[in-house]
N, CA, C and O atoms as a CHARMM CRD file, in Angstrom:
* protein
*
  320
    1    1 MET  N      3.77300   6.21400 -84.67900 PROA 1      0.00000
    2    1 MET  CA     3.05900   6.44000 -83.43600 PROA 1      0.00000
    3    1 MET  C      1.96500   5.38400 -83.27900 PROA 1      0.00000
    4    1 MET  O      1.21900   5.12100 -84.22200 PROA 1      0.00000
    5    2 ASN  N      1.86700   4.79100 -82.11700 PROA 2      0.00000
    6    2 ASN  CA     0.82700   3.79700 -81.84200 PROA 2      0.00000
    7    2 ASN  C     -0.45400   4.51000 -81.46400 PROA 2      0.00000
    8    2 ASN  O     -0.49000   5.29100 -80.51400 PROA 2      0.00000
    9    3 THR  N     -1.50500   4.23200 -82.21800 PROA 3      0.00000
   10    3 THR  CA    -2.79200   4.86000 -81.92700 PROA 3      0.00000
   11    3 THR  C     -3.87600   3.80600 -81.82800 PROA 3      0.00000
   12    3 THR  O     -3.82500   2.77200 -82.49400 PROA 3      0.00000
   13    4 TYR  N     -4.85000   4.08500 -80.99100 PROA 4      0.00000
   14    4 TYR  CA    -6.00200   3.20800 -80.81200 PROA 4      0.00000
   15    4 TYR  C     -7.25200   3.99700 -81.15700 PROA 4      0.00000
   16    4 TYR  O     -7.31500   5.20200 -80.91300 PROA 4      0.00000
   17    5 ASP  N     -8.25100   3.32500 -81.72300 PROA 5      0.00000
   18    5 ASP  CA    -9.50800   4.01600 -82.01300 PROA 5      0.00000
   19    5 ASP  C    -10.35400   4.09000 -80.74700 PROA 5      0.00000
   20    5 ASP  O     -9.91300   3.67700 -79.67500 PROA 5      0.00000
   21    6 GLN  N    -11.58300   4.62200 -80.87400 PROA 6      0.00000
   22    6 GLN  CA   -12.43300   4.82600 -79.69700 PROA 6      0.00000
   23    6 GLN  C    -12.86500   3.52400 -79.03900 PROA 6      0.00000
   24    6 GLN  O    -13.32100   3.53700 -77.89600 PROA 6      0.00000
   25    7 HSD  N    -12.72900   2.39400 -79.74300 PROA 7      0.00000
   26    7 HSD  CA   -13.11200   1.09500 -79.17800 PROA 7      0.00000
   27    7 HSD  C    -11.91200   0.33700 -78.60600 PROA 7      0.00000
   28    7 HSD  O    -12.06000  -0.77700 -78.10500 PROA 7      0.00000
   29    8 GLY  N    -10.72700   0.94400 -78.68200 PROA 8      0.00000
   30    8 GLY  CA    -9.54400   0.31400 -78.13600 PROA 8      0.00000
   31    8 GLY  C     -8.81800  -0.61800 -79.08600 PROA 8      0.00000
   32    8 GLY  O     -7.96300  -1.39400 -78.66000 PROA 8      0.00000
   33    9 TYR  N     -9.15300  -0.55100 -80.38300 PROA 9      0.00000
   34    9 TYR  CA    -8.48300  -1.40000 -81.36000 PROA 9      0.00000
   35    9 TYR  C     -7.29700  -0.66700 -81.95800 PROA 9      0.00000
   36    9 TYR  O     -7.40500   0.49200 -82.36000 PROA 9      0.00000
   37   10 TYR  N     -6.18000  -1.34300 -82.01300 PROA 10     0.00000
   38   10 TYR  CA    -4.96100  -0.76200 -82.56600 PROA 10     0.00000
   39   10 TYR  C     -5.05300  -0.72300 -84.08500 PROA 10     0.00000
   40   10 TYR  O     -5.34500  -1.73800 -84.71700 PROA 10     0.00000
   41   11 GLY  N     -4.80700   0.43500 -84.66700 PROA 11     0.00000
   42   11 GLY  CA    -4.76100   0.56800 -86.11600 PROA 11     0.00000
   43   11 GLY  C     -6.02100   0.09000 -86.80800 PROA 11     0.00000
   44   11 GLY  O     -5.94300  -0.55000 -87.85700 PROA 11     0.00000
   45   12 ALA  N     -7.17600   0.38600 -86.24400 PROA 12     0.00000
   46   12 ALA  CA    -8.43600  -0.09800 -86.79800 PROA 12     0.00000
   47   12 ALA  C     -8.71200   0.55300 -88.14400 PROA 12     0.00000
   48   12 ALA  O     -8.91300   1.76400 -88.23600 PROA 12     0.00000
   49   13 THR  N     -8.71800  -0.25800 -89.16900 PROA 13     0.00000
   50   13 THR  CA    -9.08000   0.21000 -90.49200 PROA 13     0.00000
   51   13 THR  C    -10.04800  -0.79500 -91.08600 PROA 13     0.00000
   52   13 THR  O     -9.97100  -1.98700 -90.79000 PROA 13     0.00000
   53   14 PRO  N    -10.94900  -0.32400 -91.91500 PROA 14     0.00000
   54   14 PRO  CA   -11.89900  -1.26400 -92.53000 PROA 14     0.00000
   55   14 PRO  C    -11.14100  -2.31900 -93.33100 PROA 14     0.00000
   56   14 PRO  O    -10.12000  -2.03400 -93.95700 PROA 14     0.00000
   57   15 GLY  N    -11.65700  -3.52200 -93.29600 PROA 15     0.00000
   58   15 GLY  CA   -11.02100  -4.60000 -94.04100 PROA 15     0.00000
   59   15 GLY  C    -12.03800  -5.51700 -94.65900 PROA 15     0.00000
   60   15 GLY  O    -13.22400  -5.46200 -94.33100 PROA 15     0.00000
   61   16 MET  N    -11.57500  -6.36200 -95.55400 PROA 16     0.00000
   62   16 MET  CA   -12.45200  -7.29800 -96.22900 PROA 16     0.00000
   63   16 MET  C    -12.65500  -8.53100 -95.35600 PROA 16     0.00000
   64   16 MET  O    -11.71400  -9.00700 -94.72100 PROA 16     0.00000
   65   17 VAL  N    -13.87600  -9.04700 -95.32400 PROA 17     0.00000
   66   17 VAL  CA   -14.18200 -10.25400 -94.56300 PROA 17     0.00000
   67   17 VAL  C    -14.20900 -11.42800 -95.53100 PROA 17     0.00000
   68   17 VAL  O    -14.87800 -11.38500 -96.56400 PROA 17     0.00000
   69   18 THR  N    -13.47500 -12.47100 -95.18300 PROA 18     0.00000
   70   18 THR  CA   -13.43100 -13.66500 -96.00500 PROA 18     0.00000
   71   18 THR  C    -14.08100 -14.81900 -95.24100 PROA 18     0.00000
   72   18 THR  O    -13.75400 -15.07500 -94.08200 PROA 18     0.00000
   73   19 ILE  N    -14.98500 -15.49600 -95.89400 PROA 19     0.00000
   74   19 ILE  CA   -15.64300 -16.65200 -95.27900 PROA 19     0.00000
   75   19 ILE  C    -14.72700 -17.85500 -95.48000 PROA 19     0.00000
   76   19 ILE  O    -14.45900 -18.25800 -96.61200 PROA 19     0.00000
   77   20 THR  N    -14.24700 -18.42700 -94.36900 PROA 20     0.00000
   78   20 THR  CA   -13.29000 -19.51900 -94.46100 PROA 20     0.00000
   79   20 THR  C    -13.94600 -20.86300 -94.76000 PROA 20     0.00000
   80   20 THR  O    -13.29500 -21.76900 -95.28000 PROA 20     0.00000
   81   21 GLU  N    -15.21600 -20.99600 -94.43700 PROA 21     0.00000
   82   21 GLU  CA   -15.95300 -22.24400 -94.67000 PROA 21     0.00000
   83   21 GLU  C    -17.23400 -21.92300 -95.44800 PROA 21     0.00000
   84   21 GLU  O    -18.31900 -21.96400 -94.86800 PROA 21     0.00000
   85   22 PRO  N    -17.13600 -21.60400 -96.75400 PROA 22     0.00000
   86   22 PRO  CA   -18.31300 -21.11500 -97.48900 PROA 22     0.00000
   87   22 PRO  C    -19.46900 -22.10600 -97.56900 PROA 22     0.00000
   88   22 PRO  O    -20.62700 -21.69100 -97.52900 PROA 22     0.00000
   89   23 TYR  N    -19.18800 -23.40600 -97.68100 PROA 23     0.00000
   90   23 TYR  CA   -20.27400 -24.38100 -97.78500 PROA 23     0.00000
   91   23 TYR  C    -20.98100 -24.59200 -96.44900 PROA 23     0.00000
   92   23 TYR  O    -22.20100 -24.74400 -96.39900 PROA 23     0.00000
   93   24 VAL  N    -20.20900 -24.59900 -95.37700 PROA 24     0.00000
   94   24 VAL  CA   -20.80300 -24.70400 -94.03600 PROA 24     0.00000
   95   24 VAL  C    -21.63200 -23.44700 -93.76400 PROA 24     0.00000
   96   24 VAL  O    -22.74500 -23.53500 -93.24600 PROA 24     0.00000
   97   25 PHE  N    -21.09600 -22.29300 -94.10900 PROA 25     0.00000
   98   25 PHE  CA   -21.79800 -21.01900 -93.94200 PROA 25     0.00000
   99   25 PHE  C    -23.13900 -21.04400 -94.67700 PROA 25     0.00000
  100   25 PHE  O    -24.17200 -20.70400 -94.10000 PROA 25     0.00000
  101   26 GLN  N    -23.12000 -21.44400 -95.93800 PROA 26     0.00000
  102   26 GLN  CA   -24.34800 -21.48700 -96.74900 PROA 26     0.00000
  103   26 GLN  C    -25.34700 -22.50500 -96.19500 PROA 26     0.00000
  104   26 GLN  O    -26.54700 -22.23500 -96.15800 PROA 26     0.00000
  105   27 THR  N    -24.87300 -23.64700 -95.77300 PROA 27     0.00000
  106   27 THR  CA   -25.74800 -24.66900 -95.19700 PROA 27     0.00000
  107   27 THR  C    -26.42700 -24.15000 -93.94100 PROA 27     0.00000
  108   27 THR  O    -27.63500 -24.31400 -93.76800 PROA 27     0.00000
  109   28 LEU  N    -25.64000 -23.51800 -93.05500 PROA 28     0.00000
  110   28 LEU  CA   -26.21100 -22.98200 -91.81800 PROA 28     0.00000
  111   28 LEU  C    -27.21400 -21.86700 -92.09800 PROA 28     0.00000
  112   28 LEU  O    -28.23100 -21.76800 -91.41200 PROA 28     0.00000
  113   29 GLN  N    -26.94100 -21.02800 -93.09500 PROA 29     0.00000
  114   29 GLN  CA   -27.90100 -19.98000 -93.45800 PROA 29     0.00000
  115   29 GLN  C    -29.22100 -20.59200 -93.90800 PROA 29     0.00000
  116   29 GLN  O    -30.28700 -20.05200 -93.61200 PROA 29     0.00000
  117   30 SER  N    -29.16100 -21.71300 -94.62000 PROA 30     0.00000
  118   30 SER  CA   -30.39300 -22.35100 -95.09300 PROA 30     0.00000
  119   30 SER  C    -31.16900 -22.99000 -93.93500 PROA 30     0.00000
  120   30 SER  O    -32.35000 -23.30700 -94.07500 PROA 30     0.00000
  121   31 LEU  N    -30.50100 -23.17600 -92.79500 PROA 31     0.00000
  122   31 LEU  CA   -31.14300 -23.78400 -91.62800 PROA 31     0.00000
  123   31 LEU  C    -31.51700 -22.75800 -90.55300 PROA 31     0.00000
  124   31 LEU  O    -31.83100 -23.14300 -89.42700 PROA 31     0.00000
  125   32 MET  N    -31.49100 -21.47400 -90.87600 PROA 32     0.00000
  126   32 MET  CA   -31.85200 -20.41600 -89.91300 PROA 32     0.00000
  127   32 MET  C    -33.22000 -20.70100 -89.30600 PROA 32     0.00000
  128   32 MET  O    -34.15500 -21.06800 -90.01700 PROA 32     0.00000
  129   33 SER  N    -33.33400 -20.53300 -87.99600 PROA 33     0.00000
  130   33 SER  CA   -34.56600 -20.71900 -87.21800 PROA 33     0.00000
  131   33 SER  C    -35.00400 -22.17600 -87.12100 PROA 33     0.00000
  132   33 SER  O    -36.11700 -22.44800 -86.67000 PROA 33     0.00000
  133   34 ASN  N    -34.16900 -23.10900 -87.52800 PROA 34     0.00000
  134   34 ASN  CA   -34.47200 -24.52600 -87.43700 PROA 34     0.00000
  135   34 ASN  C    -33.58200 -25.19200 -86.39800 PROA 34     0.00000
  136   34 ASN  O    -32.50300 -24.69600 -86.07200 PROA 34     0.00000
  137   35 SER  N    -34.05000 -26.32100 -85.88400 PROA 35     0.00000
  138   35 SER  CA   -33.24700 -27.10300 -84.94600 PROA 35     0.00000
  139   35 SER  C    -32.17900 -27.86800 -85.70400 PROA 35     0.00000
  140   35 SER  O    -32.43700 -28.42300 -86.77200 PROA 35     0.00000
  141   36 VAL  N    -30.96600 -27.89300 -85.13700 PROA 36     0.00000
  142   36 VAL  CA   -29.86400 -28.59600 -85.76700 PROA 36     0.00000
  143   36 VAL  C    -29.05700 -29.36300 -84.72300 PROA 36     0.00000
  144   36 VAL  O    -29.11400 -29.07500 -83.52700 PROA 36     0.00000
  145   37 THR  N    -28.31300 -30.33400 -85.20500 PROA 37     0.00000
  146   37 THR  CA   -27.29300 -31.01200 -84.41700 PROA 37     0.00000
  147   37 THR  C    -25.98200 -30.74200 -85.13200 PROA 37     0.00000
  148   37 THR  O    -25.85800 -30.98300 -86.33300 PROA 37     0.00000
  149   38 ILE  N    -24.99800 -30.23800 -84.38300 PROA 38     0.00000
  150   38 ILE  CA   -23.69600 -29.91100 -84.94600 PROA 38     0.00000
  151   38 ILE  C    -22.63100 -30.71500 -84.20600 PROA 38     0.00000
  152   38 ILE  O    -22.56000 -30.69300 -82.97700 PROA 38     0.00000
  153   39 LEU  N    -21.81000 -31.42200 -84.97000 PROA 39     0.00000
  154   39 LEU  CA   -20.66000 -32.09000 -84.37900 PROA 39     0.00000
  155   39 LEU  C    -19.46600 -31.16200 -84.54700 PROA 39     0.00000
  156   39 LEU  O    -19.13200 -30.77100 -85.66500 PROA 39     0.00000
  157   40 THR  N    -18.82600 -30.81000 -83.44000 PROA 40     0.00000
  158   40 THR  CA   -17.62600 -29.98000 -83.47200 PROA 40     0.00000
  159   40 THR  C    -16.43200 -30.82800 -83.06600 PROA 40     0.00000
  160   40 THR  O    -16.58400 -31.99700 -82.71200 PROA 40     0.00000
  161   41 THR  N    -15.26000 -30.24800 -83.11800 PROA 41     0.00000
  162   41 THR  CA   -14.06200 -30.95700 -82.68600 PROA 41     0.00000
  163   41 THR  C    -14.08200 -31.20500 -81.18600 PROA 41     0.00000
  164   41 THR  O    -13.27400 -31.98300 -80.68000 PROA 41     0.00000
  165   42 ARG  N    -15.00500 -30.54800 -80.45600 PROA 42     0.00000
  166   42 ARG  CA   -15.12200 -30.70400 -79.00000 PROA 42     0.00000
  167   42 ARG  C    -16.33700 -31.51100 -78.56400 PROA 42     0.00000
  168   42 ARG  O    -16.45400 -31.84900 -77.38700 PROA 42     0.00000
  169   43 GLY  N    -17.24700 -31.82800 -79.48800 PROA 43     0.00000
  170   43 GLY  CA   -18.44200 -32.57900 -79.11700 PROA 43     0.00000
  171   43 GLY  C    -19.65800 -32.10800 -79.88500 PROA 43     0.00000
  172   43 GLY  O    -19.54300 -31.38600 -80.87500 PROA 43     0.00000
  173   44 ILE  N    -20.83000 -32.52500 -79.41800 PROA 44     0.00000
  174   44 ILE  CA   -22.09400 -32.22000 -80.10400 PROA 44     0.00000
  175   44 ILE  C    -22.77200 -31.01400 -79.46700 PROA 44     0.00000
  176   44 ILE  O    -22.79900 -30.87000 -78.24500 PROA 44     0.00000
  177   45 VAL  N    -23.32400 -30.14200 -80.33000 PROA 45     0.00000
  178   45 VAL  CA   -24.13300 -28.99800 -79.90300 PROA 45     0.00000
  179   45 VAL  C    -25.47200 -29.13300 -80.61200 PROA 45     0.00000
  180   45 VAL  O    -25.52200 -29.31800 -81.82800 PROA 45     0.00000
  181   46 GLN  N    -26.56400 -29.03900 -79.84400 PROA 46     0.00000
  182   46 GLN  CA   -27.90700 -29.11400 -80.42500 PROA 46     0.00000
  183   46 GLN  C    -28.68700 -27.87300 -80.03300 PROA 46     0.00000
  184   46 GLN  O    -28.54000 -27.36800 -78.92000 PROA 46     0.00000
  185   47 GLY  N    -29.51600 -27.38100 -80.94500 PROA 47     0.00000
  186   47 GLY  CA   -30.34400 -26.22400 -80.65900 PROA 47     0.00000
  187   47 GLY  C    -30.83900 -25.59100 -81.94300 PROA 47     0.00000
  188   47 GLY  O    -30.77600 -26.19300 -83.01500 PROA 47     0.00000
  189   48 VAL  N    -31.33200 -24.36700 -81.82000 PROA 48     0.00000
  190   48 VAL  CA   -31.90100 -23.62400 -82.94600 PROA 48     0.00000
  191   48 VAL  C    -30.87000 -22.62700 -83.46800 PROA 48     0.00000
  192   48 VAL  O    -30.23500 -21.91900 -82.68700 PROA 48     0.00000
  193   49 VAL  N    -30.70800 -22.57300 -84.77900 PROA 49     0.00000
  194   49 VAL  CA   -29.78000 -21.62400 -85.39800 PROA 49     0.00000
  195   49 VAL  C    -30.38600 -20.22600 -85.30700 PROA 49     0.00000
  196   49 VAL  O    -31.42100 -19.94900 -85.91200 PROA 49     0.00000
  197   50 CYS  N    -29.73200 -19.34900 -84.54500 PROA 50     0.00000
  198   50 CYS  CA   -30.22600 -17.98300 -84.34600 PROA 50     0.00000
  199   50 CYS  C    -29.58200 -16.97700 -85.28800 PROA 50     0.00000
  200   50 CYS  O    -30.23200 -16.03900 -85.74800 PROA 50     0.00000
  201   51 ASN  N    -28.30500 -17.17900 -85.57100 PROA 51     0.00000
  202   51 ASN  CA   -27.57800 -16.22700 -86.40500 PROA 51     0.00000
  203   51 ASN  C    -26.39000 -16.94000 -87.03500 PROA 51     0.00000
  204   51 ASN  O    -25.78600 -17.82400 -86.42800 PROA 51     0.00000
  205   52 VAL  N    -26.06400 -16.54300 -88.26500 PROA 52     0.00000
  206   52 VAL  CA   -24.90200 -17.09400 -88.95600 PROA 52     0.00000
  207   52 VAL  C    -24.05500 -15.92200 -89.43400 PROA 52     0.00000
  208   52 VAL  O    -24.53400 -15.04100 -90.14700 PROA 52     0.00000
  209   53 LEU  N    -22.79500 -15.92900 -89.03000 PROA 53     0.00000
  210   53 LEU  CA   -21.85200 -14.88500 -89.41700 PROA 53     0.00000
  211   53 LEU  C    -20.67900 -15.54100 -90.13400 PROA 53     0.00000
  212   53 LEU  O    -20.53500 -16.76200 -90.07900 PROA 53     0.00000
  213   54 PRO  N    -19.83000 -14.75000 -90.81300 PROA 54     0.00000
  214   54 PRO  CA   -18.74300 -15.35300 -91.59500 PROA 54     0.00000
  215   54 PRO  C    -17.79200 -16.24000 -90.79500 PROA 54     0.00000
  216   54 PRO  O    -17.16800 -17.13600 -91.36300 PROA 54     0.00000
  217   55 ASP  N    -17.66900 -16.00700 -89.48300 PROA 55     0.00000
  218   55 ASP  CA   -16.70800 -16.79100 -88.70600 PROA 55     0.00000
  219   55 ASP  C    -17.33800 -17.69100 -87.64600 PROA 55     0.00000
  220   55 ASP  O    -16.65700 -18.56100 -87.10500 PROA 55     0.00000
  221   56 HSD  N    -18.62700 -17.50100 -87.33700 PROA 56     0.00000
  222   56 HSD  CA   -19.25700 -18.34400 -86.31600 PROA 56     0.00000
  223   56 HSD  C    -20.76700 -18.40800 -86.50200 PROA 56     0.00000
  224   56 HSD  O    -21.35900 -17.63000 -87.25000 PROA 56     0.00000
  225   57 VAL  N    -21.37400 -19.36700 -85.79300 PROA 57     0.00000
  226   57 VAL  CA   -22.82400 -19.52900 -85.79200 PROA 57     0.00000
  227   57 VAL  C    -23.29900 -19.43200 -84.34900 PROA 57     0.00000
  228   57 VAL  O    -22.59100 -19.83900 -83.42700 PROA 57     0.00000
  229   58 VAL  N    -24.49400 -18.89400 -84.15600 PROA 58     0.00000
  230   58 VAL  CA   -25.08200 -18.78700 -82.82100 PROA 58     0.00000
  231   58 VAL  C    -26.21700 -19.79900 -82.73700 PROA 58     0.00000
  232   58 VAL  O    -27.16300 -19.76500 -83.52400 PROA 58     0.00000
  233   59 ILE  N    -26.10100 -20.70600 -81.75700 PROA 59     0.00000
  234   59 ILE  CA   -27.10000 -21.74100 -81.51800 PROA 59     0.00000
  235   59 ILE  C    -27.72200 -21.48500 -80.15100 PROA 59     0.00000
  236   59 ILE  O    -27.01000 -21.22100 -79.18200 PROA 59     0.00000
  237   60 GLU  N    -29.06800 -21.56300 -80.06900 PROA 60     0.00000
  238   60 GLU  CA   -29.75300 -21.34900 -78.79300 PROA 60     0.00000
  239   60 GLU  C    -30.46400 -22.62400 -78.37500 PROA 60     0.00000
  240   60 GLU  O    -31.13600 -23.27600 -79.17400 PROA 60     0.00000
  241   61 LYS  N    -30.29700 -22.96700 -77.08800 PROA 61     0.00000
  242   61 LYS  CA   -31.02300 -24.09700 -76.51700 PROA 61     0.00000
  243   61 LYS  C    -31.31700 -23.77900 -75.06000 PROA 61     0.00000
  244   61 LYS  O    -30.40600 -23.51100 -74.27700 PROA 61     0.00000
  245   62 ALA  N    -32.58900 -23.81000 -74.70400 PROA 62     0.00000
  246   62 ALA  CA   -33.03300 -23.57500 -73.32000 PROA 62     0.00000
  247   62 ALA  C    -32.45400 -22.27700 -72.76700 PROA 62     0.00000
  248   62 ALA  O    -31.85900 -22.26700 -71.68900 PROA 62     0.00000
  249   63 ASP  N    -32.62900 -21.19000 -73.50100 PROA 63     0.00000
  250   63 ASP  CA   -32.17100 -19.86100 -73.08800 PROA 63     0.00000
  251   63 ASP  C    -30.65900 -19.75600 -72.91500 PROA 63     0.00000
  252   63 ASP  O    -30.18200 -18.83300 -72.25500 PROA 63     0.00000
  253   64 THR  N    -29.90000 -20.68100 -73.49100 PROA 64     0.00000
  254   64 THR  CA   -28.44400 -20.62100 -73.46800 PROA 64     0.00000
  255   64 THR  C    -27.95200 -20.45500 -74.90500 PROA 64     0.00000
  256   64 THR  O    -28.40100 -21.15800 -75.80900 PROA 64     0.00000
  257   65 MET  N    -27.02300 -19.51700 -75.10300 PROA 65     0.00000
  258   65 MET  CA   -26.47600 -19.24900 -76.42400 PROA 65     0.00000
  259   65 MET  C    -25.11700 -19.92500 -76.54900 PROA 65     0.00000
  260   65 MET  O    -24.27600 -19.82400 -75.65500 PROA 65     0.00000
  261   66 PHE  N    -24.91300 -20.61300 -77.66200 PROA 66     0.00000
  262   66 PHE  CA   -23.63200 -21.23300 -77.96700 PROA 66     0.00000
  263   66 PHE  C    -23.06800 -20.54400 -79.20300 PROA 66     0.00000
  264   66 PHE  O    -23.76700 -20.41100 -80.20700 PROA 66     0.00000
  265   67 PHE  N    -21.83200 -20.11200 -79.14400 PROA 67     0.00000
  266   67 PHE  CA   -21.15300 -19.47600 -80.25800 PROA 67     0.00000
  267   67 PHE  C    -20.10400 -20.45900 -80.76500 PROA 67     0.00000
  268   67 PHE  O    -19.11100 -20.72400 -80.08700 PROA 67     0.00000
  269   68 VAL  N    -20.33200 -21.00000 -81.96900 PROA 68     0.00000
  270   68 VAL  CA   -19.47700 -22.05100 -82.51600 PROA 68     0.00000
  271   68 VAL  C    -18.74200 -21.49600 -83.72800 PROA 68     0.00000
  272   68 VAL  O    -19.36100 -21.01600 -84.67800 PROA 68     0.00000
  273   69 ARG  N    -17.41600 -21.56700 -83.68200 PROA 69     0.00000
  274   69 ARG  CA   -16.60400 -21.12200 -84.81300 PROA 69     0.00000
  275   69 ARG  C    -16.76200 -22.10200 -85.97100 PROA 69     0.00000
  276   69 ARG  O    -16.71300 -23.31500 -85.76700 PROA 69     0.00000
  277   70 LEU  N    -16.95300 -21.58200 -87.19000 PROA 70     0.00000
  278   70 LEU  CA   -17.18400 -22.43800 -88.35300 PROA 70     0.00000
  279   70 LEU  C    -16.04700 -23.42900 -88.61100 PROA 70     0.00000
  280   70 LEU  O    -16.33300 -24.57300 -88.96500 PROA 70     0.00000
  281   71 PRO  N    -14.76900 -23.05400 -88.45400 PROA 71     0.00000
  282   71 PRO  CA   -13.71600 -24.05200 -88.70000 PROA 71     0.00000
  283   71 PRO  C    -13.73700 -25.23500 -87.72400 PROA 71     0.00000
  284   71 PRO  O    -13.10800 -26.25800 -87.99500 PROA 71     0.00000
  285   72 GLU  N    -14.44700 -25.11600 -86.59800 PROA 72     0.00000
  286   72 GLU  CA   -14.52100 -26.20000 -85.61600 PROA 72     0.00000
  287   72 GLU  C    -15.63400 -27.19700 -85.92800 PROA 72     0.00000
  288   72 GLU  O    -15.74500 -28.22600 -85.26000 PROA 72     0.00000
  289   73 ILE  N    -16.46200 -26.90500 -86.93700 PROA 73     0.00000
  290   73 ILE  CA   -17.60200 -27.76700 -87.26600 PROA 73     0.00000
  291   73 ILE  C    -17.15400 -28.91100 -88.16900 PROA 73     0.00000
  292   73 ILE  O    -16.50400 -28.69500 -89.19200 PROA 73     0.00000
  293   74 VAL  N    -17.51600 -30.14400 -87.76800 PROA 74     0.00000
  294   74 VAL  CA   -17.21600 -31.33900 -88.55200 PROA 74     0.00000
  295   74 VAL  C    -18.38600 -31.62800 -89.49600 PROA 74     0.00000
  296   74 VAL  O    -18.18800 -31.84300 -90.69200 PROA 74     0.00000
  297   75 TRP  N    -19.61100 -31.63000 -88.94400 PROA 75     0.00000
  298   75 TRP  CA   -20.80600 -31.79400 -89.77800 PROA 75     0.00000
  299   75 TRP  C    -22.00900 -31.14800 -89.09900 PROA 75     0.00000
  300   75 TRP  O    -22.00900 -30.88000 -87.89700 PROA 75     0.00000
  301   76 VAL  N    -23.04700 -30.90400 -89.92600 PROA 76     0.00000
  302   76 VAL  CA   -24.30100 -30.28200 -89.46700 PROA 76     0.00000
  303   76 VAL  C    -25.44100 -31.14900 -89.98000 PROA 76     0.00000
  304   76 VAL  O    -25.41500 -31.62200 -91.11600 PROA 76     0.00000
  305   77 MET  N    -26.45700 -31.35200 -89.11700 PROA 77     0.00000
  306   77 MET  CA   -27.61100 -32.15400 -89.49900 PROA 77     0.00000
  307   77 MET  C    -28.87400 -31.49300 -88.94800 PROA 77     0.00000
  308   77 MET  O    -28.90800 -31.11600 -87.77600 PROA 77     0.00000
  309   78 PRO  N    -29.91000 -31.34700 -89.77500 PROA 78     0.00000
  310   78 PRO  CA   -31.18100 -30.83900 -89.24000 PROA 78     0.00000
  311   78 PRO  C    -31.72600 -31.80900 -88.20100 PROA 78     0.00000
  312   78 PRO  O    -31.61400 -33.02500 -88.35600 PROA 78     0.00000
  313   79 SER  N    -32.31600 -31.26600 -87.14300 PROA 79     0.00000
  314   79 SER  CA   -32.95000 -32.09100 -86.09900 PROA 79     0.00000
  315   79 SER  C    -34.44400 -31.88800 -86.17000 PROA 79     0.00000
  316   79 SER  O    -34.91300 -30.75000 -86.18100 PROA 79     0.00000
  317   80 TYR  N    -35.19600 -32.96200 -86.21700 PROA 80     0.00000
  318   80 TYR  CA   -36.65200 -32.85100 -86.29500 PROA 80     0.00000
  319   80 TYR  C    -37.29800 -33.46000 -85.08800 PROA 80     0.00000
  320   80 TYR  O    -38.52400 -33.46000 -84.97800 PROA 80     0.00000
């Protein structure tokens, strides 16, 4: 029988989260609340690191939030 949970997810069961880019993840965590320049496969993103999660980072610049997936990051550099 196909069942959905209260949030609309099919077969929602707790699962393990795996960090696919552990070194990028750790680097971004060390740069929390600092300005950074990130080169992605789509271009450059600059701003302040607001949050780092296992699959993406949240960058804020001028009241705009950018959600960048960690596998799309080529390099990260602190901006001063």
